[in-house]
N, C-alpha and C positions, 0 to 999 in steps of 0.2 A: 731404467735407462735414462741418462741425463742428456737432454737435447741442448747443444751449444747455442749461444746467443746468435740470433739470425743476422745481426749487424756487425759481428766481430770480424776483425782481420781481413779486410779487403783492400786492394790497391785503389789508387785514384784513377788510373787509366788502364785500358786493356793491354796486357803485355804481348798479345798476339798481333793486334792490328793498330794499337795506339789510340783507339777510339774511346769516347767517354763511356762510363759505366752508369747503369741505373742505380737508384738508391740501395738496391739489394746486392749489387755487385755483379750483375749480368751485362754482357756487352750486346746491345741490340744490333750492332753492325755485323759481327762475325759469329755470334752465338756462344762465345766462350763464357765460362762462369768462374767466379772467384768468391771467396768468403764462405762462411759457414751456412749462410742461408741456402746455398745450393748443394749442401752435403746430402747425398742419398741416404735415407734411413735403412735401406736394404743392403747396399754394397759399401756404404760409408765413404764413397768417393765423391769429391767435389766435382759435380758434373751438371751440365745443363739438362733441360727437358725438351722433348719434342712430341708432337701430336702422334697419337696412336689410334688406329681404328677399333681396337678392342678395349683399351684401358684409358682412353681419353688422353692422358699424358704418360710418357714413360721416360725412364732414365736413359741417357745416351750411352752410358757405360754398361749397365747390366740388363737393360731392357725391362726392368721391373716397373710396376705402376707407381706413379708419383702424383702428389698434389702440388700445384704451383707454389713456389716459395713466397713468403710474405714476411712482414716485420714481426709477426707473431709466430713463435716456434711451434713445430708440430707436436701434438700431445702424444703421450705414450699409448693411449687408446687408438689413435690414428695409426701409429707405427704398427701396432699389433694387427690391425685390420689390413694394412698394406702388406704385411708379411703373410697373412692368410690368403690374401688375393694373389700374391706372387706364387704361393704353393699351388693354388688352384689353377693359375695360369700355366705353370709347368706341367701339371697333370693333364690339363686339357690339350696342351701341345703334344705331349707324349702319346696320348690316345689318338689324336688326329694323325700324327705321323705313322702310328701303328696301323690305322685304318688305310692310309694311302699305300703302305707297304703290302698289306693284305690284299688290296685290290690288284696291285701290280702282280703279286704272286699268283693270284687267282687267274688273271688273264693269261699269264705265261703257262700256268699249269693246264688251263683249258686248251690253249693252242697246241701244246705238246701232246696232250691226250687225244685231241682230234686227229692230229697227224698219225699217231700210232694206231688209232682205231681204223683209220682209212687204209693203213698199210697192211694190217694183219687180219682184219675182219673177224673179230672174236664173236662168241655167242652173245645173244641179246642181254643176258644177265650180266656178263662181264662188261659190256658196254655201259649198262646202267650203273654198275658199281664204280667204274672208272670216272664217269661223268659226275656221280654223286661225290666222289672224293675230290674232284676238281672244284666243286662248289663250296667246300669247307672254308677256304680263305674268304669268300664273299660273306659267309655267315659271320665269320670273325670280324670282318670289317664293319658290318652293321652293329655288332656288339660294341666295338671300339668307338664308333661314331656316337652311339647312344651314351656311353660313359663320358666321352669328351663333352657332349652337350650338357650333361649333368654338372660337370666341373665348371663349364662356362657360366651356368646359372649361379653356382656358388660364388664364382668370381665376381659377377655383376652385383650380387647381394652384398658381398664384403666391400666392394668399391663404393656402392651407394651409401653404406653406413659410414665409411671413411669420409666421403664428401659432405655428408650431413654434419658430422662432427667438426669438420673444417669450417663449414659455414657457421655453426654454432660458436666456435672459437672466435672467429673474426667478428661476429655480431656482438659477442660479449665484450671484446676489447675495444669496440668502436665507441668513441665519445658521444656520437650522435646516433639516432636510430638508423640501423643499417637499411639501405635501399637496395633494390634489385640491381640498379645500375652500378652502385659501388661494389656490391658483391661480385658482379660479373667482371668488373675491372680487376679485382683482387685475385679471383680464381681463374681468370682468362677463359670464361665461358660466355655464352650469349645470355641476354637478359631473361629469356624464357626459362632456361635451365636455372638461372639464379632465383627466379621467382618460385620455382618448384622447390628448390632447396630451402628457401626462407619459409615457405609454407609448411614443409615437413619439420623444420626446427620449431616453428610455432606450435604445431600439433604435438610434438613430443613434450614441449614445455607445458602444454595444457593438460595432457593426460599423465604427467609425471605423478606417481603415487606419493602421497604424503601420509605420515603416521599421525593418527589422531588418538588421543587418550581415550580409554574405555570409560564411559560414564553411565552405562546402563547394565542392569542385571536382569536377565530373563527369568521369570518365575512361572512355573507350571500352573495355569489357571484352573486346571482340573482338580487341584487339591486346595479346597477352601481353608483348611486349617493352616497349611503352610503360608497361604496368602495373608491370612489374618496375623500370623506370627511375624511375617516380614513387615507388616504395616505398623505394628506396635511401637518399634523404636522411633519411627518418623512421627507418630502421633504424640509420643512423649516429648520429643523435641519441640513440637509445635506448641504443646501446653506450657512448656517452660518459657518459651518466648512470649506467649500471651500473658503469663503471670508476671 
């Protein structure tokens, strides 16, 4: 996927309210967005972002998770993580809606069952079976809530990885060492969150594995003959250098 230039094709003034635009093409007065910097990587619409209680920032058009736009285009890895987060967001919403529907159905079923039992007074076993059947929607709601919570955890994990990649991208493109204040300004988060992101970026850079050439051969010390045979070429080379 090719990400368009973040600074391409934006007007000089807001066509909605006539106000000035920021360097990225957003109108701080009415919230309208122009230019490729505000193109959503999920729905591909040029749309502004707004705060969200679950995904920090979301697209005003599709509601999917977004990372605030900057002069640096979003990487393909970030787009893939945002797409994964969007999928987990939809699954979590579906399970939460199913849980709410199951609870409402259970309450209605329990109410109807109670009225019927009071009206006909069936045997004790029939009452127990009817009440047990009425409790099935509540069991399903617990299962749906648990699955929704699992998808929310996956959503948070994918978003955290996307934000760390965004912080790493901005830090790599910065001409001076990135500070928490500068990162907080670019990502529109508080400095405490920016410091945590920078710390995680530094940690990932520190533990990033590097490939080292193999320079050692392990020999079984329990076989003296093999050890002596392995040492003969090295001894011969040392004698040649000395001579």
